[in-house]
LUMPA-809514 format. One line per 8 residues: their letters; for each residue x, y, z negated of N, C-alpha, C, O. Coordinates in Angstrom, 3 decimals. Layout:
<nodes>
a = X/Y/Z/X/Y/Z/X/Y/Z/X/Y/Z; ...;
</nodes>
This chain:
<nodes>
mattakag = 66.961/86.924/-78.969/66.578/86.783/-80.360/67.189/87.921/-81.132/68.304/88.348/-80.832; 66.486/88.417/-82.111/66.908/89.553/-82.888/68.041/89.170/-83.835/68.176/88.019/-84.249; 68.855/90.186/-84.164/69.973/89.886/-85.027/69.802/90.443/-86.435/70.485/89.996/-87.356; 68.914/91.400/-86.620/68.771/91.962/-87.967/67.860/91.081/-88.823/67.057/90.298/-88.315; 68.014/91.235/-90.118/67.185/90.421/-91.049/65.715/90.771/-90.871/64.855/89.890/-90.863; 65.435/92.051/-90.730/64.031/92.479/-90.561/63.439/91.899/-89.307/62.309/91.411/-89.322; 64.183/91.942/-88.212/63.704/91.366/-86.943/63.493/89.874/-87.124/62.544/89.310/-86.579; 64.354/89.239/-87.874/64.161/87.807/-88.168/62.876/87.535/-88.926/62.184/86.548/-88.675;
nvdgvire = 62.569/88.424/-89.854/61.300/88.296/-90.584/60.140/88.413/-89.656/59.169/87.667/-89.778; 60.214/89.351/-88.710/59.126/89.531/-87.757/58.982/88.328/-86.862/57.870/87.877/-86.584; 60.103/87.808/-86.410/60.049/86.602/-85.580/59.413/85.448/-86.356/58.627/84.675/-85.808; 59.761/85.344/-87.628/59.162/84.287/-88.457/57.669/84.456/-88.622/56.912/83.486/-88.573; 57.246/85.704/-88.820/55.807/85.990/-88.952/55.074/85.653/-87.690/53.988/85.076/-87.729; 55.657/86.006/-86.565/55.037/85.709/-85.260/54.876/84.179/-85.102/53.820/83.688/-84.702; 55.933/83.461/-85.424/55.922/81.999/-85.201/55.085/81.236/-86.214/54.911/80.025/-86.078; 54.565/81.916/-87.224/53.636/81.248/-88.129/52.331/80.958/-87.461/51.546/80.146/-87.950;
hppfrehl = 52.076/81.622/-86.321/50.850/81.465/-85.564/51.063/80.585/-84.345/52.141/80.603/-83.751; 50.055/79.818/-83.966/50.187/79.066/-82.694/50.306/80.057/-81.540/49.734/81.145/-81.593; 51.042/79.686/-80.505/51.314/80.603/-79.401/50.149/80.727/-78.388/50.328/80.515/-77.189; 49.000/81.062/-78.888/47.791/81.193/-78.053/47.230/82.589/-78.203/47.271/83.187/-79.278; 46.705/83.095/-77.101/46.234/84.473/-77.062/45.119/84.766/-78.125/44.984/85.901/-78.582; 44.350/83.751/-78.496/43.298/83.976/-79.475/43.855/84.333/-80.862/43.105/84.726/-81.756; 45.186/84.190/-81.031/45.813/84.549/-82.318/46.447/85.922/-82.269/47.115/86.329/-83.219; 46.252/86.640/-81.181/46.913/87.947/-80.985/46.616/88.940/-82.109/47.536/89.539/-82.666;
isilqdvq = 45.367/89.111/-82.436/45.028/90.112/-83.475/45.645/89.740/-84.847/46.144/90.596/-85.578; 45.591/88.446/-85.159/46.201/88.018/-86.426/47.698/88.277/-86.414/48.265/88.697/-87.422; 48.326/88.035/-85.310/49.754/88.271/-85.180/50.047/89.753/-85.331/50.964/90.136/-86.059; 49.279/90.586/-84.652/49.463/92.047/-84.741/49.317/92.497/-86.188/50.133/93.279/-86.675; 48.283/92.010/-86.885/48.056/92.388/-88.274/49.224/91.990/-89.141/49.678/92.785/-89.964; 49.720/90.789/-88.981/50.816/90.300/-89.808/52.112/91.053/-89.550/52.842/91.382/-90.485; 52.401/91.329/-88.266/53.607/92.064/-87.920/53.529/93.484/-88.496/54.511/94.004/-89.026; 52.344/94.103/-88.384/52.192/95.452/-88.939/52.348/95.433/-90.450/52.880/96.378/-91.033;
evegylsr = 51.900/94.388/-91.073/52.074/94.319/-92.557/53.559/94.265/-92.942/53.958/94.844/-93.953; 54.356/93.587/-92.156/55.770/93.476/-92.444/56.493/94.808/-92.122/57.301/95.284/-92.920; 56.203/95.387/-90.976/56.954/96.574/-90.471/56.299/97.914/-90.824/56.970/98.946/-90.856; 54.970/97.896/-91.090/54.259/99.137/-91.330/53.653/99.730/-90.064/52.828/100.641/-90.120; 54.072/99.204/-88.937/53.518/99.639/-87.625/53.977/98.602/-86.577/54.712/97.656/-86.860; 53.488/98.851/-85.351/53.826/97.966/-84.248/54.802/98.685/-83.315/54.407/99.541/-82.523; 56.046/98.334/-83.420/57.054/98.978/-82.570/57.001/98.360/-81.160/56.482/97.263/-80.950; 57.552/99.107/-80.229/57.614/98.617/-78.827/58.377/97.271/-78.803/57.986/96.328/-78.116;
eninrise = 59.456/97.221/-79.561/60.259/95.993/-79.629/59.437/94.808/-80.102/59.536/93.721/-79.533; 58.634/94.999/-81.129/57.818/93.911/-81.655/56.666/93.563/-80.718/56.273/92.400/-80.635; 56.131/94.532/-80.026/55.110/94.218/-79.000/55.734/93.346/-77.931/55.106/92.401/-77.452; 56.954/93.652/-77.557/57.672/92.824/-76.564/57.937/91.400/-77.071/57.842/90.435/-76.313; 58.273/91.281/-78.379/58.460/89.973/-79.001/57.184/89.135/-78.928/57.204/87.953/-78.585; 56.074/89.797/-79.265/54.771/89.093/-79.241/54.415/88.719/-77.811/53.884/87.640/-77.548; 54.715/89.623/-76.900/54.461/89.366/-75.477/55.182/88.090/-75.010/54.587/87.234/-74.354; 56.423/87.985/-75.347/57.218/86.825/-74.970/56.668/85.530/-75.636/56.583/84.477/-75.005;
ylhlpssk = 56.313/85.651/-76.891/55.847/84.473/-77.617/54.519/83.975/-77.052/54.316/82.769/-76.910; 53.616/84.901/-76.731/52.283/84.490/-76.227/52.226/84.399/-74.711/51.194/84.036/-74.148; 53.330/84.727/-74.047/53.350/84.730/-72.560/52.238/85.619/-72.001/51.531/85.250/-71.063; 52.110/86.788/-72.601/51.146/87.785/-72.127/51.922/89.054/-71.754/52.960/89.342/-72.349; 51.438/89.786/-70.806/52.082/91.078/-70.466/52.056/92.005/-71.703/51.057/92.043/-72.420; 53.103/92.718/-71.944/53.121/93.668/-73.066/52.043/94.724/-72.904/51.557/95.263/-73.898; 51.661/95.031/-71.674/50.573/96.010/-71.441/49.255/95.525/-72.043/48.488/96.327/-72.576; 48.990/94.238/-71.963/47.767/93.655/-72.552/47.807/93.781/-74.061/46.802/94.126/-74.682;
ifgvatfy = 48.963/93.503/-74.662/49.084/93.598/-76.100/48.958/95.043/-76.530/48.290/95.331/-77.523; 49.571/95.941/-75.822/49.477/97.378/-76.098/48.004/97.802/-75.985/47.528/98.585/-76.808; 47.297/97.309/-75.004/45.848/97.627/-74.841/45.033/97.215/-76.046/44.160/97.959/-76.493; 45.308/96.047/-76.570/44.584/95.561/-77.763/44.984/96.437/-78.960/44.123/96.851/-79.737; 46.242/96.710/-79.105/46.733/97.477/-80.251/46.167/98.904/-80.267/45.921/99.473/-81.331; 45.969/99.466/-79.083/45.424/100.844/-79.035/43.915/100.847/-79.106/43.326/101.869/-79.458; 43.265/99.741/-78.784/41.807/99.671/-78.861/41.324/99.685/-80.311/40.339/100.352/-80.626; 41.996/98.967/-81.183/41.551/98.859/-82.570/42.250/99.908/-83.421/43.470/100.066/-83.373;
nqfrltkp = 41.448/100.615/-84.197/41.899/101.717/-85.022/42.841/101.261/-86.162/43.580/102.075/-86.716; 42.813/99.999/-86.496/43.628/99.499/-87.625/45.119/99.453/-87.308/45.950/99.370/-88.212; 45.451/99.508/-86.027/46.870/99.388/-85.667/47.510/100.715/-85.399/46.891/101.605/-84.817; 48.762/100.862/-85.823/49.505/102.071/-85.599/50.742/101.758/-84.793/51.368/100.714/-84.977; 51.092/102.658/-83.906/52.242/102.454/-83.001/53.429/103.328/-83.354/54.458/103.290/-82.680; 53.288/104.111/-84.401/54.416/104.922/-84.856/54.695/104.614/-86.319/53.797/104.287/-87.095; 55.937/104.727/-86.656/56.361/104.423/-88.059/55.683/105.418/-89.008/55.773/106.628/-88.802; 55.010/104.916/-90.040/54.374/105.807/-90.992/55.407/106.401/-91.978/56.491/105.856/-92.184;
gkiqiqvc = 55.021/107.529/-92.567/55.846/108.131/-93.559/55.881/107.313/-94.822/55.089/106.388/-95.003; 56.791/107.653/-95.683/56.938/106.924/-96.937/55.664/107.080/-97.797/55.278/106.166/-98.526; 55.031/108.248/-97.694/53.810/108.511/-98.397/52.693/108.771/-97.383/52.732/109.739/-96.623; 51.720/107.898/-97.395/50.605/108.009/-96.436/49.415/108.645/-97.164/48.849/108.073/-98.095; 49.060/109.846/-96.704/47.942/110.562/-97.308/46.745/110.437/-96.435/46.787/110.746/-95.244; 45.643/109.970/-97.043/44.368/109.880/-96.329/43.402/110.859/-96.972/43.226/110.888/-98.190; 42.787/111.653/-96.123/41.770/112.638/-96.595/40.411/112.074/-96.237/40.143/111.754/-95.079; 39.559/111.957/-97.234/38.197/111.463/-97.005/37.376/112.555/-96.309/37.378/113.716/-96.719;
rgtachvk = 36.676/112.147/-95.243/35.805/113.080/-94.499/34.355/112.657/-94.585/33.528/113.076/-93.775; 34.045/111.816/-95.576/32.648/111.395/-95.767/31.789/112.563/-96.202/32.294/113.642/-96.511; 30.498/112.340/-96.223/29.544/113.423/-96.471/29.802/114.097/-97.835/29.923/115.320/-97.891; 29.887/113.341/-98.906/30.098/113.961/-100.212/31.375/114.772/-100.251/31.387/115.879/-100.790; 32.449/114.243/-99.690/33.723/114.959/-99.694/33.643/116.193/-98.798/34.184/117.250/-99.122; 32.956/116.035/-97.663/32.822/117.192/-96.770/32.087/118.331/-97.475/32.512/119.485/-97.414; 30.985/118.000/-98.143/30.199/119.021/-98.851/31.011/119.668/-99.957/30.819/120.844/-100.263; 31.917/118.908/-100.558/32.770/119.435/-101.663/34.064/120.064/-101.161/34.885/120.479/-101.979;
gslnllds = 34.278/120.150/-99.854/35.426/120.908/-99.348/36.587/120.139/-98.828/37.702/120.663/-98.827; 36.395/118.895/-98.373/37.534/118.131/-97.899/38.160/118.725/-96.597/39.342/118.513/-96.329; 37.362/119.458/-95.807/37.936/120.095/-94.636/38.974/121.143/-95.046/40.014/121.277/-94.402; 38.695/121.866/-96.095/39.661/122.851/-96.617/40.936/122.138/-97.085/42.044/122.625/-96.863; 40.764/120.974/-97.738/41.940/120.213/-98.192/42.757/119.739/-96.976/43.987/119.795/-96.976; 42.063/119.286/-95.976/42.738/118.803/-94.775/43.519/119.955/-94.115/44.680/119.790/-93.742; 42.884/121.092/-93.979/43.545/122.245/-93.393/44.779/122.648/-94.218/45.826/122.980/-93.662; 44.640/122.612/-95.535/45.782/122.941/-96.414/46.923/121.950/-96.228/48.089/122.340/-96.176;
lklllgve = 46.588/120.686/-96.130/47.645/119.671/-95.937/48.344/119.841/-94.625/49.563/119.697/-94.541; 47.577/120.151/-93.582/48.222/120.391/-92.284/49.263/121.502/-92.378/50.359/121.404/-91.825; 48.894/122.548/-93.087/49.854/123.675/-93.237/51.022/123.308/-94.155/52.175/123.602/-93.840; 50.732/122.678/-95.269/51.782/122.289/-96.211/52.781/121.350/-95.598/53.986/121.495/-95.804; 52.302/120.401/-94.856/53.154/119.356/-94.290/53.680/119.706/-92.889/54.673/119.143/-92.427; 53.012/120.621/-92.243/53.448/120.992/-90.882/53.164/119.948/-89.870/53.903/119.825/-88.893; 52.098/119.164/-90.059/51.715/118.128/-89.083/50.202/118.155/-88.840/49.445/118.759/-89.599; 49.799/117.507/-87.798/48.400/117.299/-87.482/48.002/115.893/-87.966/48.861/115.080/-88.307;
vgqttkdg = 46.727/115.630/-87.989/46.230/114.295/-88.348/46.852/113.232/-87.424/46.881/113.388/-86.203; 47.327/112.188/-88.019/47.941/111.103/-87.265/49.426/111.261/-87.090/50.069/110.387/-86.510; 49.997/112.348/-87.574/51.433/112.595/-87.421/52.174/112.364/-88.724/51.596/112.335/-89.810; 53.488/112.201/-88.565/54.392/112.050/-89.704/55.335/113.216/-89.735/55.774/113.673/-88.680; 55.667/113.720/-90.913/56.567/114.822/-91.059/57.924/114.455/-90.498/58.272/113.275/-90.450; 58.691/115.434/-90.078/60.007/115.205/-89.457/60.952/114.451/-90.364/61.787/113.668/-89.910; 60.804/114.702/-91.675/61.701/114.012/-92.621/61.249/112.571/-92.946/61.902/111.855/-93.705; 60.109/112.171/-92.344/59.620/110.821/-92.553/58.968/110.590/-93.913/58.696/109.452/-94.296;
mftletva = 58.719/111.687/-94.643/58.165/111.537/-95.988/56.659/111.310/-96.005/56.169/110.451/-96.738; 55.910/112.089/-95.188/54.440/112.045/-95.225/53.837/111.734/-93.863/54.310/112.184/-92.820; 52.748/110.926/-93.924/51.890/110.752/-92.746/50.496/111.203/-93.210/50.047/110.842/-94.298; 49.833/111.984/-92.381/48.522/112.540/-92.683/47.472/111.846/-91.826/47.604/111.767/-90.604; 46.411/111.335/-92.491/45.345/110.649/-91.818/43.999/111.094/-92.406/43.922/111.618/-93.518; 42.957/110.868/-91.624/41.607/111.053/-92.132/40.884/109.732/-92.108/41.183/108.882/-91.269; 39.954/109.538/-92.990/39.137/108.340/-93.001/37.676/108.750/-93.146/37.386/109.820/-93.683; 36.762/107.921/-92.680/35.354/108.247/-92.713/34.811/108.297/-94.148/33.975/109.134/-94.486;
clggcsia = 35.310/107.383/-94.970/34.867/107.380/-96.385/35.813/106.517/-97.182/36.194/105.426/-96.757; 36.192/107.021/-98.353/37.051/106.255/-99.260/36.262/105.632/-100.400/36.813/104.859/-101.184; 34.987/105.957/-100.502/34.161/105.381/-101.542/34.334/105.989/-102.905/33.983/105.375/-103.913; 34.868/107.182/-102.951/35.050/107.880/-104.221/34.127/109.085/-104.340/34.529/110.140/-104.831; 32.913/108.925/-103.896/31.973/110.050/-103.794/31.775/110.770/-105.124/31.587/111.986/-105.150; 31.816/110.039/-106.208/31.560/110.664/-107.524/32.683/111.594/-107.951/32.492/112.406/-108.856; 33.857/111.497/-107.320/34.958/112.368/-107.689/35.416/113.213/-106.460/36.573/113.617/-106.342; 34.446/113.446/-105.575/34.723/114.206/-104.344/35.192/115.621/-104.654/34.766/116.208/-105.650;
pvitangr = 36.052/116.172/-103.825/36.693/115.585/-102.633/37.875/114.762/-103.056/38.537/115.030/-104.059; 38.122/113.730/-102.239/39.108/112.704/-102.587/40.156/112.562/-101.500/39.860/112.681/-100.311; 41.382/112.304/-101.923/42.441/111.843/-101.006/43.020/110.588/-101.641/42.850/110.347/-102.836; 43.706/109.791/-100.825/44.537/108.745/-101.360/45.970/109.012/-100.905/46.193/109.554/-99.823; 46.897/108.643/-101.702/48.317/108.674/-101.361/48.837/107.264/-101.651/48.887/106.813/-102.796; 49.222/106.589/-100.563/49.643/105.162/-100.678/48.607/104.337/-101.462/48.962/103.477/-102.267; 47.335/104.617/-101.211/46.248/103.858/-101.806/45.845/104.317/-103.177/44.863/103.808/-103.718; 46.547/105.249/-103.764/46.207/105.762/-105.096/45.244/106.937/-104.957/45.512/107.855/-104.182;
ffgrldkk = 44.146/106.932/-105.677/43.082/107.930/-105.568/43.411/109.199/-106.349/43.939/109.132/-107.459; 43.100/110.342/-105.770/43.162/111.640/-106.418/41.897/112.369/-106.075/41.632/112.665/-104.910; 41.106/112.662/-107.100/39.788/113.283/-106.875/39.595/114.624/-107.550/40.444/115.114/-108.294; 38.437/115.193/-107.256/38.043/116.515/-107.754/39.161/117.538/-107.441/39.549/118.352/-108.280; 39.643/117.454/-106.216/40.767/118.296/-105.802/40.320/119.662/-105.330/39.233/119.837/-104.780; 41.187/120.611/-105.563/41.053/121.910/-104.948/42.419/122.222/-104.315/43.375/121.463/-104.470; 42.486/123.320/-103.620/43.738/123.661/-102.908/44.952/123.732/-103.833/46.031/123.255/-103.481; 44.784/124.311/-104.983/45.885/124.478/-105.918/46.411/123.117/-106.408/47.617/122.868/-106.400;
rleelvvk = 45.493/122.252/-106.829/45.887/120.924/-107.346/46.511/120.088/-106.240/47.449/119.327/-106.480; 45.983/120.231/-105.018/46.540/119.503/-103.902/47.998/119.938/-103.639/48.881/119.104/-103.436; 48.221/121.251/-103.650/49.597/121.760/-103.430/50.522/121.253/-104.516/51.668/120.904/-104.230; 50.053/121.204/-105.764/50.878/120.719/-106.868/51.231/119.238/-106.681/52.349/118.810/-106.968; 50.255/118.470/-106.196/50.487/117.048/-105.926/51.545/116.841/-104.849/52.440/116.011/-105.008; 51.446/117.592/-103.753/52.399/117.453/-102.681/53.801/117.809/-103.155/54.772/117.147/-102.787; 53.910/118.861/-103.975/55.241/119.242/-104.523/55.764/118.118/-105.372/56.935/117.760/-105.248; 54.944/117.541/-106.236/55.381/116.428/-107.117/55.841/115.238/-106.261/56.889/114.646/-106.517;
freagevv = 55.048/114.902/-105.253/55.391/113.776/-104.387/56.740/114.013/-103.712/57.603/113.135/-103.682; 56.898/115.211/-103.176/58.124/115.509/-102.464/59.313/115.460/-103.396/60.351/114.902/-103.038; 59.190/116.035/-104.590/60.289/116.025/-105.541/60.658/114.647/-106.006/61.836/114.320/-106.147; 59.615/113.810/-106.252/59.866/112.452/-106.752/60.219/111.484/-105.635/60.800/110.427/-105.882; 59.871/111.844/-104.411/60.077/110.922/-103.282/59.112/109.748/-103.296/59.327/108.754/-102.602; 58.075/109.857/-104.068/57.057/108.791/-104.178/55.786/109.399/-104.755/55.767/110.557/-105.174; 54.722/108.596/-104.770/53.432/109.001/-105.310/53.519/108.955/-106.836/53.762/107.902/-107.426; 53.314/110.126/-107.469/53.264/110.242/-108.922/51.995/111.032/-109.290/51.461/111.802/-108.491;
a = 51.548/110.813/-110.507/50.339/111.544/-110.951/50.676/112.885/-111.450/49.788/113.632/-111.861;
</nodes>
């Protein structure tokens, strides 16, 4: 049994569900909501609770795109790659972010500040190109404005306008 308060929270979240394999996805979703990702330790906890091999749980977690196995950065940036954003230059924004942050898509900066992701569509077509930072929308971006945003985020340590 875990000794940290956070681990205790995870154990509580797991035990809110009946110990049957048909509850696996719900358990994974709830644990990820608490932790921000699915750690190896928590996959092992779920494995013990459901009496399933951790390899099976890992297989489910890697099959579905909604689950992450690495700790996300404090600021999660999503770049829209939908048609409207693509036409308006979102690939250029993505390339700029890769250089600014020094990471590839799906990675987190070494300082743990930023995670860079792409999404098929954010639904902000009228203000394309669009990114979100921790769910907050920023539209009609160009390279200069994007760089200014990243500097502001880094300086503030959080998402600011």
